[in-house]
N, C-alpha and C positions, 0 to 999 in steps of 0.2 A: 319557294326559295329553300324550304327545309328539305325538299326532295333533292335539289341540286347540292345542297350542303352535305347531306348524307352520302350522296354518290361520290363527291370529292373527298369526303372524310374517310371513307371505307378503307382505302389502301394504307392509311396511317397505322391501323391496328397491327398488321403484319410487320411493318417497319419497327414499331415500338417493341413488339415481342422479340424480334431479332436482336434489337439493341440490348434488351434485358439478358438474352442468352449470352451475348458477347461479354457483358459485364460480369455475369455469373462465372463464365469460363476463365475470365481474367482474375477472379477472386475479389472483385470490388464489392460484390454483394453476395449474400448467401443463396444457396440453391432454393428455389421456390419463391424467392422474393423478386417481384416484377414491378417496380415502381412506374416505369414508363407505360407498359402495357395496361396496368391497372388504371392509370390516369386517363388513357385514351378510352378505355371501356367505360369508365365512369361518365365521361362526356357523352359517349354514344348512347348509353341508357337514358341519361337525362334528356337528350334530344328526342329519343323515341317516345318518351312520355309526353313531351311537349307536342310532338306530331300527332299522337293519338287524341289528345284532349283538344287540340286546335280544331278538329272536325266538329266538335260540339259547339265551340264558340262561334264557328262560321255556319252552323246549322247545315252541315253537309250530309249527316247520317240520317238514314231512314230508321224508323223505330225497329224494323226487323234486323238492323245492323247493330243496335245498341249492345246486345249481349256479347257478340264476338269482340267488340272494341273493349268493353270492360274486362272481359276475360283476358285479352292480350295485355291490357294495361296492368292488371293485377299480377301477371307473370313478370312483366318488366320491373315492376316495383319490388317484387320478391328477389329478383336478381340483384337489384341495387343494394338491398339489405344484406344479401349473402356476400356480395362483394366487399361491403364494409367489414363484415366479420372476418373474411379471409385476409383483408388488408391489416386488420388489427393483429391477427396472428402472425402475419409476415413481419410486421414492424416489431413485434415482441421478439421474434427469432433473430432479427437483425440486431436489435439492441442487446440481446443476450450474448451474441457473438462478439459484439464490440466490447461489452463488459468483460468477457473472458479474455480477450486480447489485452485489455487494459490491466487486468489482474496479473497476467503473466509478466508484463513490463514492470508493474509495481513490485512484484516479488523479487525481481532482479535488482531493484534499487530500493533499499530499505528506507530511504528518506521520503519516498513517495508512497502514499497510501491509495488504494483503489477507492473510487467513489462508490457510494451506496446506490444499488439499483433502484430505480423508480419506475412506476407504472407508465407504460408508453401510451400516450394519447394521440390518436390518429385524427388528422384534419383540424380545421379551425372550429371555433364555436358556432359560426354561421353554418358550416357544413354539417355539424352534428345536429343542429336545430332543424336543418332541412331533412335529415334522415328521420327525425321524429315525425315530420310532416308526411314523408313518404310512407311510413308505417301506417299512418292514419288513412291516407287515400288508398292504400292497398286494401284495407279492410272495407272501405266504402265501395270500391270497385268489386270486390268479392261479393259483398252483400247485394249489390245491384245485379250482378251476373246471376246469382241464385234467384233473386226476386223475378227477374225477367224469365227465367226458366219456369218458375211457378206460374207466372201469368200466361205463358205460352201453353202450358198444360190445361189451363182454364179457358183457353181460346179467347183470352182478353187482349192479345196482341197477335199480329200476323207473323207466321213462322217463316215467311220468305218464299214459301212454295207458290203463293199466288201472285208474286211480283213478276214483272216482265223479265228481270234479270235474276237468274238463280242465285241462291245464297253462296254457293261455291264460287261463282264468278265474282260476286261482290267481295268475298273474302280475298280472292287473288288480287283484285284491283286495289282494294284498300291498303293491303300490306305488301304490295309489290316492291315498294321502295326498300323494305327490309331485306329482300333477297340479295341485295348488293353487299350486304355486310357479311364479313367472314365470322365475326363473333359479336353478339350471340347469333347462333344459327336461326333462321326464320322458322316459325312454327307452321306445320302443315295443317290443312283444313281437316284432315282425318283426326288429328289430335283434338281439335275444337269439338268435333262431333262426339268423340269418345268421352270428353269431360262434360260438355254442356247438354248433350242429348242422351247418350247411353247411360251414363252414371246418374245423372239427375232424374232420368225417367224411371230408374229402378227404385227411387225413394218414394214412399207413400207421401201424399200431399201434405198431411199434417206434420210429418217428420221434416219435409223440405221447408215448410213454413217456419218450424221451430229453429231449424239450423240457420235459416236466413235471418231471423230475429236475433239469434245469438251473434251472428256476424256483425250486425249493426250495433249490438251492445258492445262488442269488442272494439268497433270503430270509435264509439263514444269514449271508451277507456283510453284508446290511443290518442284521441284528440285532447282529452284532459291532461294526459302526460305531456303532450306538445305545448299546451297552454302554460304549464308550469315552467317549461323551458329546460334547456340542458345546462348551460352555465349562467343562466340569467333569464329574465322574462323575455318573451318574443317581442319583436317590434310591433308597432301599431298596425302595420299592413299585414304582418303574419297573424296577429291576433284576430283581425277582422276576417281573414281567410278561414281560420280555424273555427271561428264562431259560425260562419256560413256552413262549414262542413258539419258542425254539430247539429245545426237545424235539419240537415238532410238525414243524418243518422237517427235523430230522435223522431223526426216526422215519418220516416219510412217504417220505423219500428212500431210507432203508434198505428200506422196504416195497417200493418200486418195483424196487430191485435184486434182492430176494429172490423176488418174485412174477411179474415180467415177463420173466425170462430162464430158460427160454423162456416165451412167453405161455401162460396157462392156456386150456383149452378153453372155448369160448363156452357160457355157461350152467352150467358145472360148479361154480362157486363163487358165493357171495353175499357182499356187502360188509357189514362190521360197523364202525360208527362209534363210536369211544371218545373221549369228551370229558373223560376224567379228567385229562389234562395241561393242557387249557385249556377253558374253558366255551364258547368260541365257535369254536374251530378243532380239529377232531377228528384223532386218529390213525386210520388206516384199516388194516384187516386183512381177509383173506378166510377164509371157512370153507366146507368142502365142502357141497354141496346134498345133503340126504338123499334117497336113492332111493325110489321109490314102494313097492318091496317092503319096504324097511326100515321105512317109515312104517306100512304095513299090519301088519307083525309087531309093531311097538310098540303099535299100537292094539288 
């Protein structure tokens, strides 16, 4: 259903952007302020996040696909946060223009005084709380993406080359629905390879492990901030979700400290993904690979 929804939703972005341009030309809003296009893009990004994570809940992804999904999800979360920052700036510009107009009218009428400018707050309290959650899951996804890169270099997970379907084909199939969207533009497979293979491969294993641990540390800090709340404490459901995320961040950071000092021998262990703490973000552990002699004896 989400595939059909995104396909039917996609044309709305161009219509909303065109409406913003007409309102700017008519002088109703300032240049650079795009309320309708921004709202449509906000809904699009939220749906993209839901689509990506739903695959984990339905157990559709193979372990060799985990990294590319978390990589894509981290990028979408970053766009959501950037959009909020841009919206805040646009709202401040629109408010400044409105205050300037009010000041001019007030100066022509001595009986009226212009009101004092106040800080513009964008969105409801629930929306701002959701953005704190988005910041937390962005760090979680980034940490898992880097952790999976580390595990692949240790031959603890399959890199996709041994699968019947090449990873490039899996990438195209998993994210084909996003190709119907005009904004944001879909990410190509070459960009995934550049980030998750070329750049991560250049880092020494110890440096990659340290950077991954720092990412989970940042995730825990973002989760703590979300637990404090924006304009008040989060709801019971939100708190329960954040507590589950904290377990993932703490557990995977502890895993890195226990398993990467020193680094295990390449191919000696296999990764196991435990989704008991959270349905979308696993706890990772390693188990020794059974030797061929032991396997033959058991058979």
